[in-house]
C-alpha positions as CSV (number, residue, x, y, z in Angstrom):
1,M,0.1,0.1,0.1
2,I,1.1,3.5,-0.6
3,N,1.6,6.1,2.3
4,E,1.8,9.2,0.7
5,H,3.9,10.5,4.0
6,D,6.3,7.6,4.1
7,D,8.1,5.6,2.2
8,S,9.5,3.9,4.8
9,G,7.5,1.0,4.1
10,N,6.6,0.6,7.2
11,H,2.9,0.1,6.4
12,G,3.5,-2.6,3.6
13,L,4.5,-1.5,0.2
14,S,6.0,2.0,0.2
15,R,5.0,4.5,-2.8
16,R,8.1,3.9,-4.8
17,E,7.0,0.4,-4.8
18,V,3.6,0.5,-5.7
19,L,4.8,2.8,-8.7
20,R,6.9,0.1,-9.5
21,R,3.9,-2.8,-9.4
22,L,1.7,-0.7,-10.7
23,G,0.1,-0.9,-14.5
24,L,-2.3,1.1,-15.5
25,V,-3.9,4.6,-15.1
26,G,-7.0,4.7,-12.5
27,A,-9.4,7.5,-11.7
28,A,-8.9,6.6,-8.1
29,A,-8.0,4.0,-5.3
30,F,-10.8,2.9,-2.8
31,V,-9.4,5.4,-0.6
32,T,-7.7,8.5,-2.9
33,P,-8.4,9.1,-6.6
34,A,-5.9,8.3,-8.8
35,V,-3.1,6.3,-7.2
36,L,-1.3,4.9,-10.6
37,A,0.5,3.2,-13.0
38,A,4.6,2.0,-13.0
39,C,7.5,4.1,-13.4
40,G,9.2,4.2,-16.7
41,S,12.8,4.6,-18.1
42,D,14.5,7.4,-16.3
43,D,14.6,9.4,-19.2
44,N,12.3,12.7,-19.4
45,K,12.1,13.6,-23.1
46,S,9.3,15.7,-23.8
47,A,6.9,15.4,-26.4
48,P,7.3,17.7,-29.1
49,T,5.0,20.8,-28.8
50,T,1.4,20.5,-31.1
51,T,-0.5,23.8,-32.2
52,G,-4.1,24.2,-33.3
53,A,-2.4,23.5,-37.2
54,A,-0.7,20.7,-36.4
55,A,-2.5,19.2,-33.4
56,T,-3.7,16.2,-34.8
57,S,-1.4,15.3,-37.5
58,G,-0.7,11.7,-36.7
59,G,2.3,11.7,-34.9
60,A,4.8,13.5,-37.4
61,A,7.6,15.8,-36.5
62,G,6.2,18.6,-34.5
63,S,2.8,16.8,-33.7
64,S,1.2,15.6,-30.2
65,P,1.8,12.2,-29.0
66,A,-1.7,11.4,-30.1
67,T,-1.2,8.9,-33.4
68,G,-3.9,8.5,-36.1
69,G,-6.7,10.9,-37.4
70,S,-7.1,13.9,-39.5
71,G,-8.0,16.1,-36.1
72,G,-11.6,16.3,-37.0
73,S,-13.7,17.5,-40.4
74,G,-12.6,20.7,-40.0
75,D,-15.5,22.9,-40.5
76,A,-16.3,22.8,-36.8
77,G,-15.8,26.7,-35.6
78,A,-19.5,27.7,-36.6
79,A,-21.2,24.7,-35.1
80,L,-18.9,25.4,-31.8
81,L,-19.8,28.9,-31.7
82,E,-23.8,28.2,-31.6
83,A,-23.4,25.3,-29.2
84,L,-21.2,27.4,-26.9
85,G,-23.5,30.3,-27.7
86,L,-20.7,32.4,-28.7
87,K,-20.3,35.0,-31.3
88,S,-17.7,35.8,-33.9
89,S,-18.0,39.1,-32.8
90,D,-16.6,38.3,-29.2
91,Q,-13.9,38.8,-28.1
92,L,-12.2,35.4,-28.7
93,G,-8.6,35.8,-28.6
94,G,-8.1,35.1,-32.5
95,G,-4.6,36.5,-33.6
96,K,-3.1,35.4,-30.7
97,T,-0.9,32.5,-29.8
98,W,-0.7,30.6,-26.4
99,Q,1.4,28.3,-24.5
100,M,-0.2,25.5,-22.5
101,G,1.8,22.7,-20.9
102,S,0.3,18.8,-20.6
103,V,2.3,16.7,-18.5
104,L,0.8,13.3,-18.8
105,A,1.9,8.9,-19.3
106,L,3.4,9.5,-22.3
107,T,5.4,6.6,-21.5
108,G,5.6,3.8,-19.6
109,N,2.8,1.1,-18.7
110,G,-0.2,4.1,-18.6
111,S,1.1,5.4,-22.2
112,F,-2.7,4.7,-23.1
113,Y,-4.3,7.3,-21.2
114,G,-1.5,9.9,-21.9
115,K,-2.7,9.0,-25.6
116,T,-6.2,9.7,-25.1
117,M,-5.8,12.5,-23.3
118,S,-3.7,14.0,-25.8
119,R,-6.0,12.9,-28.5
120,G,-8.7,15.0,-26.5
121,T,-6.9,18.3,-26.0
122,D,-5.6,18.3,-29.8
123,L,-9.0,18.2,-30.9
124,A,-9.8,20.9,-28.7
125,I,-6.7,23.2,-29.7
126,K,-8.1,22.4,-33.7
127,H,-11.5,23.3,-32.8
128,I,-11.0,26.2,-30.8
129,A,-8.7,27.8,-33.7
130,A,-11.4,26.7,-35.8
131,A,-13.7,28.9,-34.0
132,G,-11.9,31.8,-34.0
133,G,-10.0,31.5,-30.3
134,P,-6.0,31.5,-30.0
135,T,-3.7,28.9,-31.6
136,I,-2.8,27.2,-28.4
137,K,0.8,25.0,-28.4
138,A,0.1,21.8,-26.2
139,I,3.8,21.6,-24.7
140,Y,3.7,17.7,-24.1
141,K,6.0,16.4,-20.8
142,D,5.9,12.5,-19.8
143,H,5.8,12.3,-16.6
144,K,6.0,8.6,-17.5
145,S,2.9,6.7,-15.7
146,G,3.3,8.0,-12.5
147,D,7.1,8.7,-11.5
148,P,7.4,11.7,-9.5
149,K,10.8,12.6,-10.4
150,A,9.8,12.8,-14.5
151,G,6.9,15.0,-12.5
152,T,9.0,17.5,-10.9
153,T,11.3,17.9,-13.6
154,A,8.6,18.6,-16.0
155,V,7.1,21.2,-13.8
156,N,10.6,23.0,-13.1
157,E,10.9,23.2,-17.2
158,L,7.3,24.6,-17.8
159,G,8.3,27.3,-14.9
160,A,12.0,28.1,-16.2
161,A,9.8,28.8,-19.8
162,K,7.4,30.9,-17.8
163,V,4.3,28.6,-19.4
164,P,1.4,30.3,-17.1
165,A,-1.0,26.9,-17.3
166,K,-1.1,23.2,-17.8
167,M,-3.3,20.4,-18.1
168,A,-2.5,17.5,-15.6
169,S,-3.4,13.9,-15.0
170,Y,-2.6,11.3,-12.1
171,V,-3.7,14.1,-9.2
172,D,-0.3,16.3,-10.2
173,D,1.9,13.3,-10.5
174,L,1.0,12.0,-7.1
175,G,1.5,15.2,-5.7
176,A,5.1,15.8,-6.9
177,M,3.9,18.6,-9.0
178,F,2.1,20.7,-6.4
179,A,4.9,23.0,-4.9
180,G,6.2,23.7,-8.7
181,T,2.5,24.7,-9.6
182,Q,3.0,26.8,-7.0
183,Q,6.4,28.5,-6.9
184,F,5.6,29.2,-10.6
185,K,1.9,29.8,-10.3
186,I,1.2,27.6,-13.0
187,F,-2.7,27.5,-13.7
188,T,-3.4,23.5,-13.3
189,L,-6.4,21.7,-14.5
190,D,-6.6,17.7,-13.7
191,G,-9.2,16.3,-15.3
192,G,-7.8,12.5,-15.2
193,G,-7.4,11.8,-11.6
194,G,-9.1,15.2,-9.9
195,T,-8.1,16.5,-6.8
196,S,-8.1,13.7,-4.5
197,I,-7.9,13.9,-1.0
198,F,-4.3,15.0,-0.4
199,G,-4.6,17.4,-3.4
200,Q,-7.8,19.8,-2.7
201,G,-7.0,23.3,-1.7
202,L,-3.8,23.8,-3.4
203,P,-3.0,26.8,-5.0
204,Y,-3.7,27.1,-8.8
205,F,-4.7,23.0,-8.9
206,W,-8.0,22.2,-9.7
207,G,-9.7,19.2,-10.0
208,T,-12.2,18.8,-12.3
209,R,-13.4,15.3,-12.4
210,A,-15.6,13.7,-9.5
211,I,-14.1,12.0,-6.7
212,T,-14.1,8.1,-6.7
213,P,-15.6,6.5,-5.2
214,D,-17.2,8.9,-2.2
215,D,-18.8,11.6,-4.8
216,A,-20.2,8.1,-6.8
217,I,-21.7,6.2,-3.6
218,P,-24.6,7.9,-2.8
219,G,-26.6,8.2,-6.1
220,L,-25.5,4.3,-6.5
221,L,-27.0,3.0,-3.2
222,M,-30.4,4.8,-4.3
223,Y,-30.1,2.7,-7.4
224,T,-29.6,-0.3,-5.3
225,K,-32.8,0.7,-3.6
226,T,-35.0,-0.6,-6.5
227,A,-32.6,-2.6,-8.2
228,L,-31.7,-4.9,-5.0
229,P,-35.0,-4.1,-2.7
230,D,-34.2,-7.0,-0.6
231,A,-30.7,-6.1,0.0
232,K,-29.6,-4.9,3.3
233,T,-25.9,-5.1,4.2
234,V,-22.4,-3.5,2.5
235,G,-19.4,-4.6,2.4
236,L,-16.1,-2.9,1.3
237,T,-13.2,-4.4,-0.7
238,G,-10.6,-2.9,-3.4
239,W,-7.0,-0.8,-3.4
240,D,-5.2,-0.4,0.2
241,I,-2.4,2.4,-0.5
242,G,-1.8,3.1,3.5
243,E,-2.3,6.0,6.3
244,P,-3.6,8.0,6.8
245,N,-6.0,8.0,3.7
246,T,-7.2,5.0,3.7
247,T,-9.2,5.1,7.1
248,K,-10.3,8.9,6.0
249,V,-11.7,8.0,3.1
250,V,-13.4,4.2,4.4
251,N,-14.7,6.1,7.2
252,D,-16.6,8.6,4.6
253,V,-18.2,5.7,2.4
254,I,-19.1,4.1,6.0
255,A,-21.0,6.9,6.5
256,K,-22.4,7.2,2.9
257,V,-23.5,3.4,3.5
258,E,-25.4,4.0,6.7
259,A,-26.7,7.6,5.7
260,A,-28.4,5.2,3.0
261,G,-30.2,3.0,5.4
262,Y,-28.0,0.1,5.0
263,E,-26.1,-1.8,7.4
264,Y,-22.3,-1.5,7.0
265,N,-21.5,-5.6,7.5
266,G,-17.5,-4.9,9.1
267,L,-16.2,-6.0,5.5
268,R,-12.8,-4.1,4.7
269,E,-11.0,-6.4,2.4
270,L,-8.3,-4.4,1.0
271,F,-5.1,-5.5,-1.9
272,P,-2.3,-3.8,-3.3
273,P,-3.0,-2.0,-6.3
274,S,-2.0,-4.2,-9.9
275,S,-3.1,-7.5,-8.2
276,T,-4.1,-10.5,-10.2
277,D,-4.1,-13.0,-7.7
278,F,-7.8,-12.6,-5.5
279,A,-8.0,-16.4,-4.1
280,A,-6.6,-15.2,-0.4
281,T,-9.2,-12.3,-1.0
282,L,-12.4,-13.7,-2.1
283,T,-11.9,-16.4,0.5
284,K,-11.5,-13.7,3.2
285,I,-14.6,-12.0,1.3
286,K,-17.1,-15.3,1.2
287,A,-16.4,-15.7,4.9
288,N,-18.5,-12.4,5.7
289,E,-20.1,-12.0,2.7
290,P,-22.6,-9.0,2.8
291,D,-25.6,-8.7,-0.3
292,I,-24.0,-5.3,-1.9
293,L,-19.7,-5.2,-2.4
294,L,-18.2,-2.0,-3.3
295,G,-14.8,-2.5,-5.4
296,S,-13.0,0.4,-5.8
297,M,-10.7,-1.0,-8.2
298,Y,-9.1,0.5,-11.1
299,G,-7.2,-0.3,-14.4
300,Q,-7.3,-4.2,-15.2
301,D,-7.6,-5.1,-11.4
302,P,-11.8,-5.0,-12.0
303,G,-11.4,-7.4,-14.7
304,F,-9.0,-9.8,-13.2
305,F,-11.3,-9.6,-9.7
306,L,-15.1,-10.0,-11.5
307,D,-13.6,-13.4,-13.6
308,Q,-11.9,-14.8,-10.3
309,A,-15.0,-14.1,-8.2
310,Q,-17.2,-16.6,-10.9
311,T,-14.8,-19.0,-10.4
312,A,-15.4,-18.8,-6.6
313,G,-18.9,-18.4,-6.7
314,L,-19.3,-15.3,-5.2
315,K,-23.1,-14.0,-4.6
316,A,-22.5,-10.5,-3.2
317,T,-23.6,-7.9,-5.9
318,L,-20.5,-6.3,-7.2
319,Y,-20.0,-2.4,-7.9
320,G,-16.8,-0.8,-9.3
321,F,-16.4,2.7,-9.8
322,E,-14.4,2.7,-13.1
323,F,-14.6,1.1,-16.3
324,T,-12.0,0.9,-19.1
325,P,-10.7,-1.3,-21.8
326,D,-8.3,-2.8,-19.8
327,G,-10.7,-4.2,-17.7
328,V,-12.5,-5.8,-20.6
329,S,-9.2,-7.5,-21.8
330,A,-8.3,-8.8,-18.3
331,S,-11.8,-10.2,-17.1
332,K,-11.3,-12.9,-20.2
333,G,-14.9,-12.5,-21.2
334,T,-16.2,-11.8,-18.0
335,Y,-17.4,-8.3,-18.7
336,D,-19.5,-9.3,-21.6
337,S,-20.9,-12.7,-20.7
338,V,-21.7,-11.2,-16.9
339,G,-21.6,-7.8,-17.0
340,W,-19.6,-5.0,-14.9
341,T,-21.9,-2.4,-13.5
342,F,-20.3,0.5,-12.4
343,A,-20.8,4.5,-11.1
344,Y,-18.8,7.9,-11.4
345,D,-18.5,10.7,-14.0
346,Y,-18.2,8.3,-17.0
347,F,-18.6,9.7,-20.6
348,D,-21.1,7.8,-22.5
349,A,-20.0,8.1,-26.3
350,N,-23.0,6.3,-27.4
351,N,-25.8,8.9,-25.6
352,P,-24.3,12.4,-25.9
353,I,-26.6,14.6,-24.6
354,S,-26.2,18.2,-25.7
355,P,-24.9,19.6,-29.1
356,W,-21.1,20.5,-27.6
357,A,-20.9,16.5,-26.5
358,K,-22.4,15.4,-30.3
359,L,-20.5,17.3,-31.8
360,F,-17.6,16.2,-29.8
361,V,-18.3,12.6,-30.4
362,D,-18.9,13.4,-34.1
363,E,-15.3,14.5,-34.3
364,F,-13.5,12.2,-32.6
365,K,-14.7,9.9,-34.6
366,S,-13.7,11.3,-37.5
367,A,-10.6,12.0,-36.5
368,Y,-9.5,9.0,-35.0
369,G,-11.7,6.1,-36.2
370,D,-13.1,5.6,-32.6
371,D,-15.3,6.5,-29.7
372,P,-14.0,8.5,-27.4
373,D,-14.0,7.3,-23.9
374,F,-13.9,9.7,-20.4
375,Y,-10.1,10.8,-20.6
376,A,-10.6,12.1,-23.9
377,A,-13.8,13.8,-23.4
378,N,-11.9,15.7,-19.8
379,F,-9.1,16.9,-21.8
380,Y,-11.2,18.2,-24.5
381,E,-13.7,20.1,-22.2
382,N,-10.7,21.3,-19.9
383,T,-8.8,22.9,-23.2
384,F,-12.2,24.4,-23.6
385,V,-12.5,25.6,-19.8
386,M,-8.4,27.3,-20.4
387,W,-10.5,28.9,-23.7
388,D,-13.1,29.9,-21.6
389,V,-10.5,31.5,-19.1
390,I,-8.6,33.4,-21.3
391,R,-11.6,35.2,-23.1
392,R,-12.2,36.2,-19.4
393,V,-8.6,37.8,-18.8
394,L,-8.9,39.5,-22.1
395,A,-12.1,41.1,-21.7
396,K,-10.4,42.6,-18.5
397,G,-7.8,43.8,-20.9
398,G,-5.2,41.7,-18.6
399,D,-2.5,39.0,-19.2
400,I,-3.1,35.6,-20.4
401,N,0.5,34.5,-19.9
402,D,0.2,35.5,-16.2
403,G,-1.3,32.4,-14.2
404,T,-2.1,34.5,-11.6
405,Q,-4.8,36.3,-13.8
406,L,-6.3,32.6,-15.1
407,D,-6.4,31.6,-12.0
408,A,-8.1,34.3,-10.9
409,A,-10.4,34.6,-14.0
410,L,-11.8,31.2,-12.9
411,Q,-12.4,31.8,-9.2
412,E,-14.9,34.3,-10.9
413,N,-17.3,32.1,-12.0
414,L,-16.5,28.7,-11.0
415,T,-19.2,27.1,-13.1
416,V,-17.4,26.0,-16.8
417,P,-18.9,24.3,-20.0
418,S,-19.0,20.5,-20.0
419,L,-19.5,17.6,-22.1
420,Y,-21.4,16.1,-19.5
421,G,-25.4,16.5,-18.5
422,G,-27.4,19.6,-20.8
423,D,-30.0,18.5,-23.1
424,S,-30.5,18.8,-26.3
425,S,-30.8,22.1,-26.9
426,T,-28.4,22.9,-24.0
427,V,-24.7,22.5,-22.9
428,G,-23.9,21.1,-19.6
429,S,-21.9,22.5,-17.1
430,Y,-20.0,21.3,-13.8
431,T,-19.1,23.5,-11.0
432,L,-15.7,23.8,-8.8
433,D,-15.7,24.6,-4.9
434,P,-13.6,27.7,-4.1
435,T,-12.2,26.4,-1.0
436,T,-11.1,22.2,-1.9
437,H,-11.0,23.0,-5.6
438,S,-13.0,20.0,-6.4
439,V,-16.0,19.7,-8.3
440,I,-19.3,19.9,-6.3
441,K,-21.2,19.9,-9.2
442,R,-20.8,16.9,-11.4
443,P,-23.2,14.6,-13.9
444,M,-22.3,11.1,-12.9
445,G,-24.4,7.7,-12.8
446,V,-24.5,4.3,-12.8
447,F,-23.7,2.0,-16.5
448,T,-23.7,-1.4,-16.7
449,Y,-21.6,-3.0,-19.7
450,K,-22.0,-6.4,-21.0
451,D,-22.0,-7.8,-24.7
452,K,-19.7,-5.3,-26.0
453,K,-22.3,-2.5,-25.0
454,V,-22.6,0.1,-21.9
455,T,-26.0,0.8,-20.9
456,P,-26.8,3.7,-18.5
457,L,-28.9,2.9,-15.5
458,A,-29.6,6.0,-13.7
459,Y,-28.4,9.6,-13.6
460,Y,-27.8,11.3,-10.5
461,G,-25.2,14.6,-9.8
462,I,-22.6,14.4,-6.2
463,D,-24.4,13.1,-3.3
464,G,-27.1,11.6,-5.7
465,E,-28.9,15.6,-6.6
466,G,-31.1,15.1,-9.0
467,Y,-31.3,11.0,-9.0
468,K,-33.4,9.6,-12.0
469,T,-33.1,6.1,-13.5
470,A,-31.9,6.3,-17.3
C-alpha cells in the first residue's frame, strides 16, 4: 500500500514500491483517487509541441503524441460557436498564440492514457482555432506513468519557460508537482484524477472530475434500493494505499452507506494495486459476504477480480467505480458474459446529450476512427475551460500569460461548460468548490457493460443530487 507521507514501508509497500508494481492509470484508489501506474525509464524526454494547425497530424514531426486521424472535419467552428452561445464578434482571442503545458503518461504502462488524453486536447486545440480562438501550443511533458521525479522535472521545465498554465493527470503526478505549480504560479486543471484527497485546496491546482468512490456512492445506493430491494448489508473491497488516507476515506464511505439506510457488515478486505491473484481475498470476502460489495479497484484489477469471483462462486452483487478497455481485456470475457456495473462520472459516447457533446463525439470519430472515452472527453472540455478563462482575462484587458490572472479569472465564476449533462439544446456544466478546488456539481451515473455495450441505468449528481433512472 502507498503511504503518501512515508516511504519507509512500515505500512506495507512504500509509494515507490507500488509505483513499480502499478500497471495502469486508475481514476482512483479505494482510499484516494488516481494512485497510478508504474514508473517508466529514467529519461525525461519531452514530446514535441503541438499547435492548433498541427494538433492531430498522426504523430509526425512537430505533432502531439496522439496518433492517427486527421483531427476532425475542419468545419466545426461555426457549430461550436452556436453550441457554446458565442458570437464571432466576441473577444475570442483570435490572432493570439498561447502556450499550455500538458504533463501526461506518454511512456510507461499508462501510455494508453497519455494517448487518449492528448487526443482530446489536440482536437480541442483544432476546434478552438476553427471557432476564431487563439492558436494554442500544447507543450507535452512525460511523467512516465506516475514517476514523481519525471513530474518534478516537467513542472520545473514549464516554470523555467514561463508557461502560464498546464493540463495534468495522476493528481499532478502523485503530488510531486504541487510545489512547482505553486512556485511558478502555473494555473492547472487535472481531469484525470481530480484533486483526490491530498490535492484539495492547493493554490493554482483544480480537479475537474468527481472524487471516486466517495462522490458516486450516494447515487449508486439510491439505485440499489430499487434494483436490489431485499439487500440490507454492504461490504468493502478494493485498493489499499496506506494511512492516513485509507481510514479517512473508508470512514467516509461507511458513513455514506449507513446514511443510505444500509448496514455496514464490517467487511474491509483491501489489497495492493495491480493485484492479479484474488484467491485469498475472495476467501475472506466469502467468510463475511454482504449483499452488496463495493469494489474500488482500477485499471485491469476489476477484470481479474470479476473473473475470479465467478470461479469462487461469489454471491454478493459487485459494483465498481471505473470502466476501461483494460478491465474488459483482463476479465477474459467475464465483463461481456456476466456484466460489469459501475458508478462514476463516465462519459457515454453512445448517448451524448448536448449539441456540444454530439459534435465532440462525431468529430472525435472522424479524427481517430473510434469512440472517445472518459479521459479524452475530460481533456477536450478542459482545453475549452482554458479558452473560457483566456476570454475572461482578455475581456478585462489582462495578460493571458500570467497564471495568477488565469486562476483569478476562473474563480470569478466556478461554473464552466461541460460535455457532460445538459439537454438537446443546452450545453452541460460542472461547478468547482472555491475551498477544496474539487467539483461540487458534476453529472454522473450508474452504468452496466455487457455484450460489448454500455447501458445507462441511472443519472445523478454528486451526493445523488437530482437522481433519476435512465
